[in-house]
N, C-alpha and C positions, 0 to 999 in steps of 0.2 A: 813268699819265701825265696831267698836267693840260693842259687846253686854255687857251691864252693868252686873256686877257680881251679883247684887241683883235680876236679872230676873231668875226665876226657873221654872222647869217642863213644863207644858203646855204653860205657858206664854213665855217661852224661844222659843218654836216653833213658836208661833204667832209673836214674835219679829223678828225672822229670816225671816219669810214670808214677813212681812211688810217692813223691811229694805233692804232685799236683793233679794228675789225671785220675789215678785210682781213687783217691778220696772223694773227688767230685762225682765220679760215676757211682761210687758206693752210696753216696748221699741221695742219688737219683733212683736207687733201687736195683742197680746192676750187681750181679755176682761175677767175680773174677776167677778165671782159670787160665793161668799163664798170661798171655796178652790178648785174651778174648773175654769180653764182658757180655753177659746175657741178662735180659730183663723180660719176664713174661708179663703180658698185659692183655686182658680180654681175649684169651685164646691164641694170641700171637706172641712171638718172641722177638724182641729187638736185640740185635747183635752188633757189637762194635769190636773190630779186630784191629790191633795195632801192628803194622808191618814196618819193621826197622829197615833202614837202608844199609846196604853193605858198605857204603862210603862214609860211615860215621868215623871221622878221624879228628885228632887234636881237640879243639874247643868247639867243633861243629858236629852236628848230627841232624839227620833228617828221618822222618817217618811218615807213613801214610795211614789214614784211618779207612778201613773198609767197613761199610755199613750194610746191614741186611735185615730183612724182616721175613719170618716164616711162620 
């Protein structure tokens, strides 16, 4: 899926999450709450948190995935 050229900055990251990342993680059994996905497996919880960069401008955006198991 292509991202429309008119999507910019923070909206670009939100669009990428909505169209690409969230559906893939949902298919893998993760449940989403804001930008945090959790998946319980065998008494553990896998956690993926998306941290957006404050420098998302124009046609560029960056983000970091924070991973955890508890």
